[in-house]
C-alpha positions as CSV (number, residue, x, y, z in Angstrom):
1,V,105.9,169.1,88.1
2,M,103.9,168.3,85.1
3,L,100.7,168.9,87.1
4,Q,102.1,172.1,89.0
5,Y,103.1,173.2,85.3
6,A,99.4,173.6,84.2
7,F,97.4,173.7,87.4
8,D,97.2,175.7,90.5
9,C,96.8,173.0,92.9
10,E,94.8,173.5,96.5
11,E,94.6,170.9,99.2
12,L,91.2,170.4,100.4
13,F,90.9,167.9,103.0
14,I,92.3,164.4,104.2
15,V,90.4,161.3,103.6
16,P,91.0,158.8,106.5
17,P,91.6,154.9,106.0
18,Q,88.6,154.2,107.3
19,A,86.6,155.5,104.2
20,F,87.7,153.1,102.0
21,I,87.1,149.1,101.8
22,P,89.8,147.4,102.3
23,R,91.5,150.2,104.2
24,P,94.8,151.6,102.8
25,K,97.7,152.0,105.4
26,V,97.9,155.8,104.5
27,D,95.6,158.8,104.3
28,S,94.4,160.2,101.1
29,Q,93.8,163.8,100.2
30,I,91.5,165.7,98.0
31,I,93.0,168.5,95.9
32,R,91.3,171.3,93.7
33,L,93.0,171.7,90.5
34,T,92.3,174.9,88.7
35,T,93.8,175.8,85.2
36,K,96.6,178.3,85.0
37,P,95.6,181.2,82.8
38,N,98.8,181.7,81.4
39,P,101.5,178.9,82.1
40,A,105.1,179.9,81.0
41,K,106.1,179.3,77.6
42,V,107.8,175.7,77.0
43,N,107.9,172.7,74.9
44,L,105.7,170.4,76.8
45,N,107.3,167.2,75.3
46,Q,110.9,168.4,76.2
47,L,109.7,169.3,79.6
48,E,108.1,165.9,80.3
49,A,111.1,164.2,79.2
50,L,113.5,166.4,81.4
51,V,111.2,165.7,84.4
52,K,111.5,162.1,83.9
53,Q,115.1,162.2,83.3
54,A,115.5,164.4,86.6
55,F,113.5,161.7,88.7
56,A,114.9,158.5,87.3
57,Q,117.4,158.0,90.3
58,R,115.8,160.1,92.8
59,R,118.6,160.2,95.4
60,K,120.8,161.6,92.6
61,T,121.7,165.2,92.0
62,I,120.2,167.2,89.1
63,K,123.8,167.5,88.0
64,N,124.2,163.6,87.4
65,N,120.6,163.1,86.4
66,L,121.1,165.8,83.9
67,K,124.7,165.7,82.6
68,K,123.4,164.4,79.2
69,I,121.2,167.6,79.0
70,I,122.9,170.4,80.3
71,S,126.1,171.0,81.9
72,E,127.0,172.0,85.6
73,Q,128.0,175.5,84.4
74,Q,124.7,176.0,82.8
75,L,123.0,174.8,85.7
76,Q,125.0,177.4,87.6
77,D,124.4,180.1,85.1
78,L,120.5,179.5,85.8
79,N,121.1,180.0,89.6
80,I,120.4,176.4,90.5
81,D,122.6,174.3,92.6
82,P,124.1,171.5,90.7
83,K,124.1,169.4,93.9
84,A,120.2,169.6,94.4
85,R,117.8,166.9,94.5
86,P,115.1,166.8,91.8
87,E,112.5,167.4,94.3
88,T,113.8,170.4,95.7
89,L,113.8,172.4,92.1
90,T,110.8,174.6,91.3
91,V,108.6,174.2,88.3
92,K,110.0,177.7,87.1
93,Q,113.4,176.1,87.4
94,Y,112.6,172.8,85.4
95,V,111.0,175.5,82.7
96,E,114.1,177.4,82.7
97,I,116.4,174.3,82.0
98,T,114.2,173.2,79.4
99,N,114.1,176.5,77.6
100,T,117.9,176.2,77.8
101,Q,118.0,172.9,76.4
102,T,115.4,174.1,73.5
103,R,118.1,177.2,72.8
104,L,121.1,174.8,72.7
105,Q,119.7,172.4,70.2
106,C,118.6,175.1,68.0
107,R,122.1,176.4,67.9
108,T,123.4,172.9,67.1
109,Q,121.2,172.1,64.0
């Protein structure tokens, strides 16, 4: 998520296991990273913390992983299914959650 926030990622080609010594049991892939000219405005530290929390228990839902950060109703207000898994959310959705969290923190201070 953090990589996709700052870069456009383009898959170039697969590198087979035979290209390495010792041979791994998986294929590798070469990708090209191109810096995005104008990524969405967001506090990067908060975005990173939110993404870490979202993926802390990968098989749990966003609602469960982020319950200390954002409510189920707030997720629904952002058109995010609270039952969604972390890997199904878009970078834009993570940015929206982070910006909502930032606004909520500003109101309580």
